[in-house]
C-alpha positions as CSV (number, residue, x, y, z in Angstrom):
1,M,0.1,-0.3,0.1
2,K,2.6,2.4,0.9
3,I,4.6,1.6,-2.7
4,L,1.3,2.3,-4.5
5,F,1.1,5.9,-2.2
6,F,4.5,7.2,-3.5
7,A,3.4,5.8,-7.0
8,L,0.5,7.8,-6.8
9,M,2.5,11.0,-5.4
10,G,5.0,11.1,-7.7
11,L,2.4,11.2,-10.7
12,M,1.2,14.1,-9.0
13,L,4.0,15.9,-8.5
14,L,5.0,15.5,-12.2
15,S,1.2,16.1,-13.3
16,L,1.8,19.4,-11.2
17,L,5.8,19.8,-13.3
18,G,3.6,19.2,-16.9
19,M,1.1,22.1,-16.1
20,L,3.9,24.2,-15.4
21,S,5.3,23.9,-18.8
22,D,4.8,26.3,-22.0
23,N,3.7,23.2,-24.0
24,D,-0.1,23.6,-24.3
25,K,-0.6,19.9,-25.2
26,L,1.6,18.6,-22.4
27,S,-0.1,21.3,-19.8
28,N,-3.8,19.3,-21.1
29,F,-2.3,16.2,-20.6
30,S,-0.8,16.9,-17.5
31,C,-4.2,18.1,-15.8
32,E,-6.4,15.1,-16.9
33,L,-3.5,13.4,-15.1
34,H,-3.3,15.5,-12.0
35,K,-7.3,15.1,-11.9
36,T,-7.1,10.8,-12.4
37,V,-4.3,11.1,-9.8
38,L,-6.4,12.8,-7.7
39,I,-8.9,10.5,-8.2
40,A,-7.3,7.7,-7.5
41,L,-5.9,9.0,-4.5
42,I,-9.4,9.8,-2.7
43,V,-10.0,5.9,-3.7
44,Y,-6.9,5.1,-1.8
45,G,-8.1,6.8,1.2
46,I,-11.3,5.3,1.1
47,I,-9.8,1.6,0.7
48,G,-7.0,2.3,3.3
49,F,-9.9,3.3,6.1
50,I,-11.5,0.1,5.0
51,I,-8.5,-2.2,6.0
52,W,-7.3,0.4,9.3
53,N,-10.4,-0.5,10.9
54,T,-10.0,-4.9,10.1
55,P,-8.5,-6.9,12.4
56,T,-5.0,-8.5,11.7
57,A,-3.3,-11.3,13.0
58,M,-1.3,-9.5,15.2
59,D,-4.2,-8.1,16.9
60,V,-5.5,-12.0,17.7
61,Y,-2.3,-12.4,18.6
62,K,-2.0,-9.3,21.1
63,G,-6.0,-10.2,22.6
64,K,-7.3,-7.1,20.9
65,T,-10.2,-9.2,19.5
66,T,-12.8,-11.8,20.4
67,L,-14.7,-14.2,17.9
68,E,-18.5,-13.9,18.4
69,I,-20.6,-16.9,17.5
70,T,-24.0,-17.3,15.8
71,Y,-26.0,-20.4,16.7
72,K,-29.1,-21.7,15.2
73,D,-30.7,-24.6,16.7
74,G,-27.9,-25.3,19.1
75,V,-25.8,-25.3,15.9
76,A,-22.6,-22.7,15.3
77,I,-23.3,-21.6,11.8
78,D,-21.1,-18.1,11.6
79,S,-18.6,-17.0,13.0
80,V,-16.4,-13.2,13.4
81,V,-13.6,-12.1,14.6
82,V,-14.3,-8.6,15.9
83,F,-11.9,-5.8,18.3
84,K,-13.1,-5.9,21.8
85,D,-14.5,-3.0,23.6
86,K,-12.2,-1.0,24.8
87,E,-13.5,-1.0,28.6
88,K,-12.5,-4.8,28.4
89,Q,-9.1,-4.7,26.8
90,Q,-8.3,-2.4,30.2
């Protein structure tokens, strides 16, 4: 994820440099590239926020999560790993 972020930031810098040039075709291309990279950065931020709220294996190992099991007629039908409440962790 970090490599993608730095690649997008590099493209953003190149597009800004292209917009400052005197060449009209390069300036127009750079403007469109700038818009595309900006949209990609917004999508990157949304995906990062979703992943940030997902428990990792390290969270399970450190005891920050618990397993919630759903039963139907006494039979386990589903389970999900969720973060513990802040109050229960302390």
